[in-house]
C-alpha positions in Angstrom: -134.6 39.8 7.4 -132.5 38.5 10.2 -133.0 34.9 8.9 -131.8 36.0 5.5 -128.5 37.5 7.0 -128.1 34.4 9.2 -128.4 32.1 6.1 -125.9 34.2 4.2 -123.5 34.0 7.1 -123.9 30.2 7.3 -123.3 29.8 3.5 -120.2 32.0 3.7 -118.8 30.1 6.6 -119.5 26.8 4.8 -117.7 28.1 1.7 -114.6 29.1 3.7 -114.6 25.7 5.5 -114.9 23.9 2.1 -112.0 25.9 0.7 -109.8 25.2 3.7 -110.7 21.5 3.4 -109.7 21.5 -0.3 -106.4 23.3 0.4 -105.6 20.9 3.2 -106.4 17.9 1.1 -104.0 19.1 -1.6 -101.0 19.4 0.7 -98.1 17.1 -0.2 -96.5 15.6 -3.3 -98.3 14.9 -6.6 -96.8 13.1 -9.6 -98.2 13.1 -13.1 -97.8 13.5 -16.8 -98.3 16.4 -19.2 -99.2 16.3 -22.9 -98.9 19.1 -25.4 -99.5 18.1 -29.0 -97.2 15.1 -29.7 -94.9 15.9 -26.8 -95.2 14.6 -23.3 -93.2 14.2 -20.0 -93.4 13.8 -16.3 -94.3 16.5 -13.8 -94.2 16.8 -10.0 -96.4 19.2 -8.1 -96.0 20.0 -4.4 -98.4 22.0 -2.2 -96.7 23.2 1.0 -98.2 23.7 4.5 -97.8 27.5 4.2 -100.1 27.7 1.1 -97.3 28.0 -1.5 -96.7 25.5 -4.2 -94.2 24.6 -6.9 -94.0 22.4 -9.9 -91.3 20.7 -12.1 -91.4 19.2 -15.6 -89.3 16.8 -17.6 -88.9 17.2 -21.4 -90.2 20.8 -21.4 -87.2 23.0 -22.3 -89.0 26.3 -21.5 -89.0 25.4 -17.8 -85.9 23.3 -17.1 -86.2 20.5 -14.5 -85.9 22.6 -11.4 -88.9 23.5 -9.1 -90.8 26.6 -10.2 -93.0 28.5 -7.7 -96.6 28.7 -8.9 -98.3 32.1 -9.4 -101.9 33.1 -9.4 -102.8 30.0 -7.3 -106.5 29.7 -6.8 -108.3 26.8 -5.0 -112.1 26.7 -5.4 -114.5 24.1 -4.4 -113.4 21.1 -6.4 -110.8 22.8 -8.6 -107.3 24.4 -8.6 -105.8 26.8 -11.1 -102.4 28.4 -11.4 -99.8 29.8 -13.7 -96.2 28.6 -14.2 -93.9 31.4 -15.5 -91.6 30.1 -18.3 -88.0 31.2 -19.1 -88.7 32.3 -22.7 -92.3 32.8 -23.5 -95.8 33.1 -22.0 -96.8 31.5 -18.8 -98.3 28.0 -18.7 -102.0 28.5 -17.5 -103.3 25.3 -15.8 -106.8 24.4 -14.5 -107.3 21.1 -12.7 -110.4 19.4 -11.2 -110.1 17.5 -7.9 -111.6 14.1 -8.5 -114.0 12.8 -5.8 -111.4 10.2 -4.6 -109.2 13.2 -3.5 -106.2 11.5 -5.0 -106.4 12.6 -8.6 -106.1 16.0 -10.3 -107.1 16.0 -13.9 -107.3 18.9 -16.3 -105.6 21.0 -18.9 -104.3 24.4 -19.8 -102.7 26.5 -22.4 -99.0 27.0 -23.1 -97.7 29.2 -26.0 -101.1 28.9 -27.7 -101.2 25.1 -27.6 -103.7 23.1 -25.5 -102.3 20.9 -22.8 -103.5 17.9 -20.8 -102.2 17.1 -17.3 -103.1 14.3 -14.8 -101.7 14.0 -11.3 -102.0 11.4 -8.6 -101.2 12.0 -4.9 -97.8 10.5 -4.0 -98.2 10.6 -0.2 
């Protein structure tokens, strides 16, 4: 019984360490592109040291070009997900996979009922 609890404790500690490693690896500036239907533009994503993050878009009127704080930020082993509140309609829901090289985020999401594709590369 004691071995079982020890194993559970070790697995829990490993999960916390892996999550902290993913969060630390994400810190900094990421540049990328977004695609929704036939529209596309550039995007910049920044993960701060304090655990907060923000994003900006070009050519996406609902968001403007200023930095927008992320909400519902979740970092799990190998993936990151978040919401971006818009000015006029529903939030942009985004799910990204952290590629093994640690320098690419690739994924998609939903905005106003339409599917989206996003790809980021680490700038620094």
